[in-house]
Structures are given as C-alpha cells and as structure tokens.
PAMIBA-374852 format. One record per residue (C-alpha): residue in three letters; x, y, z. Coordinates in steps of 0.5 Angstrom, whole numbers, plus 500, padded with zeros to 3 digits. Layout:
# residues N
<type ALA&east X&north Y&up Z>
...
# end
This chain:
# residues 577
<type MET&east 561&north 131&up 812>
<type LYS&east 558&north 136&up 808>
<type ILE&east 560&north 142&up 812>
<type LYS&east 567&north 140&up 811>
<type ILE&east 566&north 139&up 803>
<type PHE&east 563&north 146&up 804>
<type PHE&east 569&north 149&up 807>
<type PHE&east 574&north 145&up 802>
<type LEU&east 570&north 148&up 796>
<type LEU&east 570&north 155&up 800>
<type THR&east 577&north 155&up 801>
<type MET&east 579&north 152&up 794>
<type ILE&east 575&north 158&up 791>
<type PHE&east 579&north 163&up 795>
<type ILE&east 585&north 160&up 793>
<type SER&east 583&north 161&up 786>
<type CYS&east 582&north 168&up 787>
<type LYS&east 588&north 170&up 790>
<type SER&east 592&north 166&up 785>
<type ILE&east 597&north 170&up 781>
<type PRO&east 595&north 170&up 773>
<type PRO&east 601&north 168&up 769>
<type CYS&east 605&north 174&up 765>
<type PRO&east 603&north 175&up 758>
<type GLU&east 608&north 172&up 753>
<type GLU&east 610&north 179&up 750>
<type LEU&east 611&north 184&up 755>
<type GLU&east 612&north 191&up 754>
<type ILE&east 619&north 194&up 753>
<type GLY&east 623&north 194&up 759>
<type ASN&east 618&north 190&up 764>
<type LEU&east 622&north 185&up 768>
<type GLY&east 618&north 179&up 766>
<type LYS&east 615&north 174&up 770>
<type THR&east 621&north 173&up 774>
<type ILE&east 620&north 179&up 778>
<type ASN&east 613&north 181&up 777>
<type THR&east 606&north 178&up 779>
<type GLY&east 599&north 180&up 777>
<type MET&east 599&north 183&up 784>
<type ASP&east 602&north 190&up 785>
<type ASP&east 610&north 190&up 785>
<type HIS&east 612&north 197&up 786>
<type LEU&east 617&north 202&up 790>
<type PRO&east 624&north 199&up 787>
<type VAL&east 630&north 200&up 791>
<type VAL&east 637&north 198&up 790>
<type TYR&east 642&north 197&up 795>
<type GLY&east 649&north 194&up 793>
<type ASP&east 647&north 188&up 788>
<type THR&east 640&north 187&up 791>
<type LEU&east 634&north 189&up 789>
<type TYR&east 628&north 190&up 794>
<type PHE&east 621&north 192&up 792>
<type THR&east 614&north 191&up 796>
<type SER&east 609&north 186&up 793>
<type THR&east 602&north 184&up 795>
<type ARG&east 603&north 177&up 792>
<type GLU&east 600&north 172&up 795>
<type GLU&east 606&north 170&up 800>
<type SER&east 604&north 177&up 803>
<type ASP&east 597&north 175&up 806>
<type ASP&east 594&north 182&up 804>
<type ASN&east 599&north 186&up 806>
<type GLU&east 605&north 189&up 803>
<type LEU&east 612&north 185&up 804>
<type VAL&east 618&north 187&up 802>
<type PHE&east 622&north 182&up 797>
<type MET&east 629&north 182&up 795>
<type SER&east 632&north 179&up 789>
<type LEU&east 640&north 179&up 788>
<type ILE&east 643&north 182&up 781>
<type ILE&east 647&north 176&up 778>
<type ASP&east 651&north 178&up 771>
<type GLY&east 645&north 184&up 770>
<type LYS&east 640&north 178&up 771>
<type PHE&east 635&north 178&up 777>
<type THR&east 634&north 172&up 781>
<type TYR&east 627&north 170&up 784>
<type PRO&east 625&north 174&up 789>
<type VAL&east 624&north 172&up 796>
<type ILE&east 622&north 175&up 803>
<type ASP&east 628&north 177&up 807>
<type LYS&east 626&north 175&up 813>
<type SER&east 632&north 178&up 817>
<type LEU&east 630&north 185&up 816>
<type PRO&east 625&north 188&up 822>
<type ILE&east 621&north 192&up 816>
<type ASN&east 616&north 186&up 814>
<type LYS&east 613&north 186&up 821>
<type PHE&east 610&north 192&up 820>
<type GLN&east 603&north 195&up 816>
<type LYS&east 603&north 199&up 810>
<type ILE&east 611&north 199&up 809>
<type SER&east 615&north 203&up 804>
<type SER&east 622&north 199&up 801>
<type PRO&east 628&north 200&up 805>
<type ALA&east 634&north 205&up 805>
<type PHE&east 640&north 202&up 807>
<type PHE&east 647&north 206&up 809>
<type LEU&east 653&north 203&up 811>
<type ASN&east 657&north 207&up 816>
<type LYS&east 664&north 206&up 815>
<type GLN&east 667&north 209&up 821>
<type THR&east 662&north 206&up 826>
<type GLY&east 661&north 200&up 822>
<type VAL&east 654&north 200&up 823>
<type GLN&east 649&north 198&up 818>
<type GLU&east 643&north 203&up 818>
<type LEU&east 636&north 201&up 815>
<type TYR&east 630&north 207&up 814>
<type PHE&east 623&north 205&up 812>
<type ALA&east 616&north 208&up 813>
<type ALA&east 611&north 204&up 815>
<type ILE&east 604&north 205&up 820>
<type ASN&east 606&north 207&up 827>
<type PRO&east 602&north 203&up 832>
<type LYS&east 602&north 208&up 837>
<type THR&east 599&north 214&up 833>
<type LYS&east 592&north 215&up 834>
<type LYS&east 591&north 217&up 827>
<type GLY&east 595&north 211&up 824>
<type ASN&east 599&north 215&up 819>
<type ARG&east 606&north 213&up 816>
<type ASP&east 612&north 214&up 820>
<type ILE&east 619&north 213&up 819>
<type PHE&east 623&north 208&up 822>
<type VAL&east 630&north 207&up 823>
<type SER&east 634&north 200&up 825>
<type LEU&east 641&north 199&up 826>
<type ASP&east 646&north 193&up 825>
<type SER&east 652&north 192&up 828>
<type GLY&east 654&north 186&up 827>
<type ASN&east 649&north 182&up 831>
<type GLY&east 642&north 183&up 828>
<type TRP&east 637&north 188&up 826>
<type SER&east 635&north 193&up 832>
<type ASN&east 627&north 194&up 834>
<type PRO&east 625&north 199&up 829>
<type VAL&east 623&north 206&up 833>
<type PRO&east 621&north 212&up 829>
<type VAL&east 626&north 217&up 827>
<type ALA&east 626&north 224&up 831>
<type TYR&east 620&north 228&up 832>
<type LYS&east 622&north 233&up 827>
<type ILE&east 622&north 228&up 822>
<type SER&east 617&north 223&up 824>
<type THR&east 611&north 227&up 826>
<type GLU&east 603&north 226&up 826>
<type ASN&east 602&north 227&up 819>
<type TYR&east 604&north 223&up 813>
<type GLU&east 611&north 221&up 812>
<type SER&east 614&north 216&up 807>
<type HIS&east 619&north 214&up 802>
<type PRO&east 626&north 215&up 806>
<type SER&east 632&north 216&up 801>
<type LEU&east 639&north 217&up 803>
<type SER&east 645&north 219&up 799>
<type SER&east 651&north 215&up 798>
<type ASP&east 655&north 218&up 804>
<type GLY&east 649&north 218&up 808>
<type SER&east 649&north 226&up 809>
<type ILE&east 642&north 227&up 806>
<type LEU&east 636&north 224&up 808>
<type LEU&east 630&north 225&up 803>
<type PHE&east 623&north 224&up 805>
<type SER&east 615&north 225&up 802>
<type SER&east 610&north 228&up 807>
<type ASP&east 604&north 232&up 807>
<type ARG&east 605&north 236&up 813>
<type THR&east 603&north 243&up 814>
<type GLY&east 607&north 249&up 811>
<type GLY&east 608&north 245&up 805>
<type ILE&east 607&north 247&up 797>
<type GLY&east 603&north 242&up 795>
<type ASP&east 599&north 235&up 797>
<type VAL&east 605&north 231&up 798>
<type ASP&east 612&north 235&up 798>
<type LEU&east 619&north 232&up 799>
<type TYR&east 623&north 235&up 805>
<type ILE&east 631&north 234&up 806>
<type SER&east 634&north 233&up 813>
<type LEU&east 642&north 233&up 814>
<type ARG&east 646&north 229&up 818>
<type GLN&east 649&north 233&up 824>
<type ASN&east 656&north 232&up 827>
<type ASP&east 653&north 227&up 833>
<type GLY&east 649&north 223&up 828>
<type SER&east 643&north 226&up 829>
<type TRP&east 638&north 229&up 824>
<type SER&east 637&north 237&up 822>
<type GLU&east 630&north 240&up 822>
<type PRO&east 627&north 238&up 815>
<type ALA&east 626&north 243&up 810>
<type ASN&east 622&north 244&up 804>
<type LEU&east 626&north 243&up 798>
<type GLY&east 622&north 249&up 795>
<type LYS&east 618&north 251&up 789>
<type ASP&east 624&north 249&up 784>
<type ILE&east 622&north 242&up 785>
<type ASN&east 615&north 241&up 789>
<type THR&east 609&north 242&up 785>
<type PRO&east 602&north 244&up 788>
<type LYS&east 600&north 236&up 787>
<type ALA&east 604&north 230&up 790>
<type ASP&east 612&north 229&up 790>
<type ILE&east 614&north 222&up 792>
<type ALA&east 619&north 217&up 792>
<type PRO&east 625&north 221&up 792>
<type LEU&east 632&north 218&up 790>
<type ILE&east 639&north 222&up 790>
<type ALA&east 643&north 218&up 784>
<type PRO&east 651&north 217&up 785>
<type ASP&east 652&north 223&up 781>
<type GLY&east 648&north 228&up 785>
<type TYR&east 641&north 228&up 780>
<type LEU&east 635&north 228&up 784>
<type TYR&east 630&north 223&up 781>
<type PHE&east 623&north 223&up 784>
<type ALA&east 616&north 222&up 782>
<type SER&east 611&north 227&up 781>
<type LYS&east 604&north 229&up 779>
<type GLY&east 605&north 236&up 777>
<type PHE&east 609&north 235&up 771>
<type GLY&east 604&north 233&up 766>
<type GLY&east 597&north 235&up 764>
<type ASP&east 594&north 229&up 767>
<type SER&east 593&north 226&up 774>
<type THR&east 598&north 220&up 774>
<type TYR&east 605&north 220&up 777>
<type ASP&east 612&north 221&up 772>
<type ILE&east 619&north 220&up 774>
<type ILE&east 623&north 227&up 774>
<type LYS&east 630&north 229&up 774>
<type ALA&east 633&north 235&up 777>
<type GLU&east 640&north 237&up 776>
<type PRO&east 645&north 238&up 782>
<type SER&east 647&north 245&up 784>
<type LYS&east 650&north 245&up 791>
<type LYS&east 650&north 240&up 796>
<type GLY&east 643&north 239&up 798>
<type SER&east 639&north 243&up 793>
<type TRP&east 637&north 242&up 785>
<type GLN&east 635&north 245&up 780>
<type LYS&east 632&north 245&up 772>
<type PRO&east 627&north 239&up 774>
<type ARG&east 624&north 236&up 768>
<type LYS&east 620&north 230&up 766>
<type MET&east 624&north 224&up 763>
<type LYS&east 622&north 222&up 756>
<type PRO&east 619&north 216&up 753>
<type PRO&east 619&north 210&up 754>
<type ILE&east 621&north 212&up 762>
<type ASN&east 615&north 216&up 762>
<type THR&east 607&north 214&up 759>
<type LYS&east 601&north 216&up 760>
<type PHE&east 600&north 211&up 766>
<type ASP&east 603&north 212&up 773>
<type GLU&east 611&north 211&up 774>
<type SER&east 614&north 211&up 781>
<type GLY&east 619&north 209&up 785>
<type PRO&east 626&north 211&up 781>
<type ALA&east 632&north 206&up 783>
<type ILE&east 639&north 206&up 779>
<type TRP&east 644&north 200&up 778>
<type ASN&east 649&north 202&up 774>
<type ASN&east 646&north 205&up 767>
<type MET&east 640&north 202&up 769>
<type LEU&east 634&north 206&up 771>
<type ILE&east 629&north 201&up 775>
<type LEU&east 621&north 204&up 776>
<type SER&east 614&north 201&up 777>
<type SER&east 609&north 202&up 773>
<type ASN&east 602&north 200&up 771>
<type ARG&east 602&north 201&up 764>
<type LYS&east 599&north 196&up 759>
<type GLY&east 602&north 190&up 757>
<type GLY&east 605&north 188&up 764>
<type CYS&east 603&north 182&up 768>
<type GLY&east 598&north 186&up 772>
<type GLY&east 597&north 192&up 777>
<type PHE&east 604&north 195&up 778>
<type ASP&east 610&north 192&up 775>
<type ILE&east 617&north 193&up 776>
<type TYR&east 621&north 195&up 769>
<type SER&east 628&north 197&up 767>
<type PHE&east 631&north 202&up 762>
<type ASP&east 637&north 204&up 760>
<type LEU&east 639&north 210&up 764>
<type CYS&east 644&north 214&up 760>
<type GLY&east 645&north 215&up 752>
<type PRO&east 652&north 211&up 750>
<type VAL&east 658&north 215&up 751>
<type THR&east 664&north 215&up 746>
<type LEU&east 671&north 216&up 749>
<type GLU&east 676&north 219&up 744>
<type GLY&east 683&north 221&up 746>
<type GLU&east 688&north 225&up 742>
<type ILE&east 696&north 225&up 744>
<type LEU&east 699&north 232&up 743>
<type ASP&east 707&north 232&up 742>
<type ASN&east 708&north 239&up 744>
<type GLU&east 712&north 241&up 738>
<type SER&east 718&north 236&up 741>
<type GLY&east 718&north 232&up 734>
<type ILE&east 718&north 226&up 739>
<type PRO&east 714&north 220&up 735>
<type LEU&east 707&north 219&up 738>
<type ASN&east 707&north 212&up 737>
<type GLY&east 706&north 208&up 744>
<type LYS&east 700&north 204&up 747>
<type VAL&east 694&north 207&up 752>
<type GLU&east 691&north 202&up 757>
<type LEU&east 684&north 203&up 761>
<type TYR&east 684&north 201&up 768>
<type ASP&east 678&north 200&up 772>
<type ASN&east 677&north 204&up 779>
<type ASN&east 680&north 197&up 782>
<type LYS&east 686&north 198&up 778>
<type ASN&east 684&north 192&up 774>
<type LYS&east 687&north 193&up 766>
<type LEU&east 681&north 193&up 762>
<type TYR&east 683&north 194&up 755>
<type GLU&east 689&north 197&up 751>
<type GLN&east 691&north 200&up 745>
<type GLU&east 697&north 201&up 740>
<type ILE&east 697&north 208&up 738>
<type SER&east 699&north 210&up 731>
<type GLU&east 703&north 216&up 729>
<type ASP&east 697&north 221&up 728>
<type GLY&east 696&north 220&up 736>
<type LYS&east 689&north 218&up 736>
<type PHE&east 685&north 213&up 740>
<type THR&east 678&north 211&up 741>
<type LEU&east 676&north 207&up 748>
<type PRO&east 671&north 202&up 750>
<type VAL&east 667&north 205&up 756>
<type GLU&east 661&north 204&up 760>
<type VAL&east 657&north 210&up 763>
<type LEU&east 658&north 212&up 770>
<type LYS&east 664&north 209&up 771>
<type THR&east 671&north 212&up 773>
<type TYR&east 677&north 209&up 770>
<type THR&east 684&north 211&up 769>
<type ILE&east 687&north 212&up 762>
<type LYS&east 695&north 211&up 762>
<type TYR&east 699&north 212&up 756>
<type ASN&east 706&north 210&up 755>
<type ASN&east 711&north 213&up 749>
<type TYR&east 716&north 208&up 746>
<type CYS&east 721&north 214&up 746>
<type LEU&east 719&north 216&up 754>
<type PRO&east 720&north 209&up 757>
<type ASN&east 721&north 212&up 764>
<type THR&east 715&north 217&up 763>
<type THR&east 707&north 214&up 764>
<type LEU&east 702&north 219&up 763>
<type GLU&east 695&north 218&up 766>
<type GLN&east 688&north 221&up 767>
<type ASP&east 683&north 220&up 772>
<type ILE&east 676&north 220&up 768>
<type THR&east 669&north 218&up 770>
<type THR&east 664&north 218&up 764>
<type PRO&east 657&north 222&up 765>
<type CYS&east 650&north 220&up 764>
<type ASN&east 646&north 224&up 759>
<type ASP&east 639&north 220&up 758>
<type THR&east 637&north 225&up 752>
<type SER&east 643&north 224&up 748>
<type SER&east 650&north 220&up 747>
<type VAL&east 656&north 224&up 750>
<type LYS&east 663&north 224&up 746>
<type LEU&east 668&north 225&up 752>
<type GLN&east 675&north 227&up 750>
<type VAL&east 682&north 226&up 753>
<type ILE&east 688&north 230&up 751>
<type PHE&east 695&north 228&up 753>
<type THR&east 701&north 233&up 752>
<type LEU&east 708&north 230&up 752>
<type PRO&east 713&north 233&up 755>
<type GLU&east 719&north 237&up 752>
<type GLU&east 725&north 233&up 749>
<type GLN&east 730&north 236&up 754>
<type ASN&east 726&north 232&up 759>
<type MET&east 726&north 225&up 755>
<type PHE&east 732&north 223&up 759>
<type HIS&east 734&north 224&up 766>
<type THR&east 741&north 226&up 768>
<type GLU&east 744&north 219&up 771>
<type GLU&east 749&north 220&up 777>
<type PHE&east 753&north 214&up 779>
<type VAL&east 758&north 213&up 786>
<type VAL&east 763&north 208&up 785>
<type PRO&east 766&north 208&up 792>
<type PHE&east 771&north 203&up 796>
<type PHE&east 778&north 205&up 793>
<type VAL&east 784&north 202&up 796>
<type THR&east 787&north 207&up 801>
<type GLY&east 792&north 211&up 797>
<type TYR&east 791&north 207&up 790>
<type TYR&east 788&north 211&up 784>
<type LYS&east 785&north 204&up 780>
<type PRO&east 778&north 203&up 781>
<type ASN&east 777&north 197&up 786>
<type THR&east 775&north 192&up 781>
<type SER&east 776&north 184&up 782>
<type ASP&east 781&north 185&up 777>
<type ASN&east 785&north 191&up 779>
<type LEU&east 785&north 188&up 786>
<type ASP&east 789&north 182&up 784>
<type GLY&east 794&north 186&up 780>
<type LEU&east 795&north 191&up 786>
<type ARG&east 796&north 185&up 790>
<type MET&east 801&north 183&up 786>
<type LYS&east 805&north 188&up 786>
<type PHE&east 805&north 188&up 793>
<type ALA&east 808&north 180&up 793>
<type TYR&east 814&north 183&up 788>
<type ASN&east 815&north 188&up 792>
<type ILE&east 814&north 193&up 787>
<type ILE&east 810&north 198&up 792>
<type GLY&east 810&north 198&up 799>
<type VAL&east 818&north 198&up 801>
<type ALA&east 820&north 205&up 799>
<type ASP&east 818&north 211&up 802>
<type SER&east 815&north 213&up 796>
<type THR&east 810&north 208&up 795>
<type LYS&east 808&north 207&up 802>
<type TYR&east 801&north 212&up 802>
<type ILE&east 799&north 205&up 798>
<type GLU&east 795&north 201&up 804>
<type PHE&east 796&north 194&up 803>
<type PRO&east 789&north 191&up 801>
<type GLY&east 786&north 186&up 806>
<type PRO&east 780&north 182&up 806>
<type GLN&east 775&north 187&up 807>
<type TYR&east 777&north 189&up 800>
<type ASP&east 774&north 183&up 797>
<type VAL&east 767&north 185&up 799>
<type TYR&east 768&north 192&up 796>
<type SER&east 771&north 189&up 790>
<type ALA&east 764&north 185&up 788>
<type GLN&east 760&north 192&up 789>
<type VAL&east 765&north 196&up 785>
<type ASP&east 764&north 190&up 779>
<type GLU&east 756&north 191&up 779>
<type GLY&east 757&north 199&up 780>
<type ILE&east 762&north 199&up 774>
<type ASP&east 757&north 194&up 770>
<type ASN&east 751&north 199&up 772>
<type VAL&east 754&north 205&up 769>
<type ILE&east 756&north 201&up 762>
<type GLU&east 749&north 198&up 762>
<type ASN&east 746&north 206&up 762>
<type ILE&east 751&north 208&up 757>
<type LEU&east 749&north 203&up 752>
<type LYS&east 742&north 204&up 754>
<type THR&east 743&north 211&up 752>
<type ILE&east 746&north 211&up 746>
<type GLU&east 741&north 206&up 744>
<type GLN&east 735&north 211&up 745>
<type LEU&east 739&north 217&up 742>
<type SER&east 740&north 212&up 736>
<type GLY&east 733&north 211&up 735>
<type PRO&east 727&north 214&up 732>
<type CYS&east 726&north 218&up 738>
<type THR&east 730&north 223&up 737>
<type SER&east 733&north 228&up 732>
<type GLY&east 740&north 225&up 731>
<type LYS&east 743&north 231&up 734>
<type ASN&east 743&north 229&up 742>
<type ASP&east 750&north 228&up 745>
<type ILE&east 752&north 225&up 752>
<type THR&east 757&north 228&up 756>
<type ILE&east 760&north 223&up 762>
<type HIS&east 763&north 227&up 767>
<type ILE&east 767&north 223&up 772>
<type THR&east 769&north 227&up 779>
<type GLY&east 775&north 223&up 783>
<type TYR&east 776&north 225&up 791>
<type ALA&east 782&north 223&up 795>
<type ASP&east 783&north 220&up 802>
<type PRO&east 782&north 224&up 808>
<type ARG&east 788&north 224&up 810>
<type MET&east 795&north 228&up 808>
<type LEU&east 800&north 225&up 804>
<type SER&east 808&north 225&up 806>
<type GLU&east 812&north 229&up 802>
<type PHE&east 816&north 223&up 800>
<type SER&east 810&north 220&up 796>
<type ARG&east 811&north 219&up 788>
<type TYR&east 807&north 217&up 783>
<type PHE&east 810&north 210&up 781>
<type GLU&east 807&north 208&up 775>
<type ASP&east 807&north 209&up 767>
<type ASP&east 807&north 216&up 765>
<type ILE&east 801&north 219&up 762>
<type ASP&east 800&north 224&up 756>
<type ASP&east 793&north 225&up 754>
<type GLU&east 792&north 230&up 750>
<type ASP&east 784&north 230&up 750>
<type PHE&east 785&north 232&up 758>
<type ALA&east 790&north 236&up 757>
<type LEU&east 794&north 231&up 762>
<type HIS&east 801&north 229&up 763>
<type ILE&east 804&north 226&up 769>
<type ASN&east 811&north 223&up 769>
<type ARG&east 813&north 217&up 774>
<type GLY&east 816&north 220&up 780>
<type ASP&east 812&north 226&up 780>
<type ILE&east 810&north 228&up 788>
<type MET&east 803&north 225&up 790>
<type THR&east 798&north 230&up 792>
<type ASN&east 791&north 229&up 794>
<type GLU&east 789&north 233&up 788>
<type LEU&east 793&north 228&up 784>
<type LEU&east 791&north 222&up 787>
<type SER&east 783&north 224&up 786>
<type THR&east 785&north 226&up 779>
<type LEU&east 788&north 219&up 777>
<type ARG&east 782&north 216&up 780>
<type ALA&east 778&north 220&up 776>
<type TYR&east 782&north 218&up 769>
<type ASN&east 783&north 211&up 771>
<type THR&east 776&north 210&up 772>
<type TYR&east 775&north 213&up 764>
<type VAL&east 780&north 208&up 762>
<type LEU&east 776&north 202&up 765>
<type LEU&east 769&north 204&up 762>
<type LEU&east 773&north 206&up 756>
<type SER&east 776&north 199&up 755>
<type LYS&east 769&north 196&up 757>
<type LEU&east 766&north 200&up 752>
<type GLU&east 770&north 199&up 746>
<type ASP&east 767&north 191&up 744>
<type SER&east 760&north 195&up 743>
<type GLU&east 759&north 196&up 736>
<type GLU&east 753&north 201&up 738>
<type PHE&east 758&north 205&up 742>
<type GLN&east 764&north 205&up 736>
<type ASN&east 758&north 208&up 732>
<type PHE&east 757&north 213&up 737>
<type GLN&east 763&north 215&up 740>
<type ASP&east 765&north 221&up 736>
<type ARG&east 758&north 224&up 740>
<type ILE&east 760&north 222&up 747>
<type LYS&east 764&north 228&up 751>
<type TRP&east 768&north 225&up 757>
<type GLU&east 770&north 230&up 762>
<type ILE&east 775&north 228&up 768>
<type GLU&east 776&north 233&up 775>
<type GLY&east 780&north 231&up 781>
<type LYS&east 777&north 235&up 787>
<type GLY&east 781&north 233&up 792>
<type ILE&east 778&north 231&up 799>
<type ASP&east 771&north 231&up 800>
<type GLU&east 770&north 236&up 806>
<type LYS&east 762&north 234&up 807>
<type PRO&east 760&north 231&up 814>
<type ASP&east 757&north 225&up 815>
<type LEU&east 761&north 221&up 810>
<type SER&east 765&north 215&up 812>
<type ASN&east 772&north 214&up 810>
<type GLU&east 770&north 209&up 805>
<type MET&east 765&north 214&up 801>
<type ARG&east 770&north 219&up 801>
<type ARG&east 775&north 216&up 797>
<type ARG&east 770&north 214&up 791>
<type VAL&east 769&north 217&up 784>
<type ASP&east 762&north 220&up 782>
<type ILE&east 760&north 219&up 774>
<type LYS&east 755&north 223&up 771>
<type ILE&east 751&north 222&up 765>
<type SER&east 748&north 227&up 762>
<type ILE&east 744&north 229&up 755>
<type ASN&east 746&north 235&up 750>
<type LYS&east 741&north 238&up 746>
# end
C-alpha cells in the first residue's frame, strides 16, 4: 500500500511540474494570450488559408514538439488542437508545415522539417507528403539536392508553388545557417539549391524564410542587430527568386529578445518571441504589418465641359460591391480600403449613362508609414458622349411604300377590299398582304416604338445639364425597293406629295420606279415617325434642332439578304456638335 501511495504522489508531483502556469492578466502588446499561448514554447507560426499552425511543447506534446492548429474566424483564433490528419506529428523535432495546392493536378503538398531516422547523424531533413484526396501519403525526404547529411529546416513555398526556400548549414555557405532557394522544374522536381547570397545571408544564422503574397521576403536573422538574438528582417523583391535591401523591422515587431517564424495573414504579421511580458517561453504575437492606406480619387473632365457629378463604386476581388459614393462637382472622392487587397473601382457619370470607367488596384503595404494612393479617371471627349444609333425596319408589303404597321396593314387591306388597288394594271405591282404580314406587322410596330423611344431619350439628354445646349440631331432615313423589275404600267396612285423641306414633288399617276418606291418608303417612314412624335412636348420644344433626311437607293444589291430584308428602311440617328 505504501508503494502505491508513493507512486501516486510521485505522479502528482510530475503532473504539477508539467502543469502550464496561467498567462498574466496584463500581457505584452501583440501577445495572442491564453487562447494560443502557454507557459511552454509556442513558436514557428505558419498561416495556410484561414488556419494558423505552430509548434508547441505544451503538455499534450509529451516532451516532443507537436504541430497545433487554430482556425482564424473573423480575425479571432480558436483554441488550438493537434491536427491528427497530418503525418508531421509522427516525427521528432519538427518544424511548422508549408502547404501548396497544385490547382493543375488537384494534389495538395505538405513540406516540413524533422529528424530523419534513417541518417546516422540524425540531422533535420525536409520531407514531403502528398494528398490527392485520399489522405496524406507516407512522408519521404525531398530530393537529395535539398535533403543532405547537413541540417535543413524551415521549408517555405511561394504562393504559386514555384519557389522553395529553406535554411541549411551545408558547406559552402556564408554564415552559420543560410537561406537557400530551389525552383520547381517543368517535370515537378526541384532544382539544385542556390544560396541567396551576401545580399540576404549574414555571417550569423538566417532562418525561417517566408515569401509574402506581394513578393517581399521575411526571415529571422541574428546578423542585423548588435546582439546575438534573432530579429525579423524584410527584403524587397527585385526579380523572381531574388531580393534586395534587407532591413530590420522596427519595434514593436523587433525587441532585444528573440523574434522568429514570421507569418502573414491579411494585414497581420504573426511571429514568435521570448520577450518579457508573455505567458512563458516563446509566445506567438501578432502586429499590424502595414500602415494605413488612404485611397483618394479625382475625375478629370478633359476640357469636355461635362459635369463631373456621378457615382463611384468599390468592388472586391470577388465582384462584391463594398461601397458607393456620390461624386460632387469638384470630381474628388475618398474610399475606405484595406492594405494588400485587390479592388475594382467603377465610375459612372450621370451624363454618360452608357459609359462605365473602371480601374483595378492592389493596395500597397508599407510597414514604416501610411500610404496615400491616388486614382484618376479621365472623361471621354464630348463627341463620344452619344453613339450613333441605327435601326432597321423591314417587312414592307411587296410593292407598297408605307411601313407595315398594324394600322397601315389594315388600311392597305381596305383598299384591296374596295378595289381601289389590285384591279387596274397600274396598281398590280402591289401584292395583296397575306396572313404572314400580320406576324411582320407586330415586329414593325415594336421596331417603330424603339425608334421613337430612342429619339425622345436623345432629346432628353441633349436638353439636360450634360451638354452645352448646342447639339442637334440628324435623323437619316434610307429606303430600299423590292428586288424585282416594275411593269411600265405601274403608277403612283395616292395623293400628291409636295414637300419643300425635302424638295419632293410627286403627283398621282407618276410612273412608279424602284428609285421612286424606295424614296416613298423613306418619306412615309418619316411621316409616321413625325406623327408619333408630335404629341410629345419634349419633341415640340426640340424639333427646330432636328434635321430630317430621306434617301431612296432603289434595290439593295448586297448578297446574302433575304427578300424580306431587302424591302426595308434604315434609320440612322446621330448627334451633331
């Protein structure tokens, strides 16, 4: 019994020694607190998607570092748990994982560093495991060129998976531990690693590299401070696979203690540090990576005289509208944006209803100061405000010159019913309208309504504040005859036409030719449009600024036109400066 009590007490003492002390109430700025950190070492953070991975020696790890995961939801971290699906935790002295999803193959890749049990020295090597949808494969060391008998650790992949960075103490380096780069080849293999050189590596240890989405390189180094602690270093990209101008980041990111394992999530720089004021050992911290970005925009009128009033809209990378703002007469605006985000800005001027100006921007990151980003839209010249509109009104009854509207079709049939036409040789060139013309007339009615709507809309635009008041409208109507010859006995049989505006004089009994028929179709279309417009007050006030033109072109000889489309009128509505 005494032996049992002794072992019980010994077990309780061991558990008590292993117990994790609580975090202090007031933590150092940036500390993620007791949700993430413990009194043991919690370090080497990595972010993949919206998940934070890190290594820890907390009590669940049984004296071996294990990788834990925490979901990031609305900017907050969930309680960490061991990701049992990853094969990484079966190894000893592991580093945090690096992930890449190959969208071409659908295969997810996992890289990590751990003790290679098959080597005599027991050094760390870099391993890879693949998941094609059926779980992770058995991890194997990456090609011999990367995993050697020396120390290799801290693998990190670029966002497109084309670059692998890692740290190693292999011979031929510059310092104690250097950063190396390997490029993915066309066959998926990795190239011979190359040292990042003296521009990046120092005579001391350089570890834990990270390529940010914007191309900047972050890593931890002992070679940029006056002491022997690790600092977070940032280097500017120059071209793919090379960087320049590395510099030590400013407080509170760096302190006189160790900082390592930089990771990035949105505008958050996540790192591990053993600075004072934490929960104990190495803790995980987060800081704003970038200074604020202010987006200021301006509309330039390009001396067009168009008022600048309008609306600007801000869209995210998924085409979701985030914000809209009315633009005042000075044409200036300010939009709320976040750093390291891609946006689309759209501007609509109320005087240019058919024109949307847009620009794509990616907001920059500057960790030392705020950034003012300027966007400029330039309005088009005034002559581009309105597009020339063209309409086609087909389906004239063969030989007849009035548009085949429902009313005109009824009137034509009435003329046949009372033998006004169709009996004498002089009017037999006009076909009796069969039932197919009822279908045609519905389309013609709709086409004429569209023309009227466009004319009134154009008048409204030219009468508003968006123009100088000097613009006029030209409506040009071109008529075409049927693709056939007319009898020499064919005659015009309706009332005389005496229109001085068009210098058009036609008498009853004049010989009907294809040139005259096409002119009559253009003229009668003008008469129809005018009759429908005269009830509009807007048209009455504007009609002195409308120029009508008619033209008869006989038979349209273009190939590949049906007979129905040959007997038509074309209506062109244009704006004159």
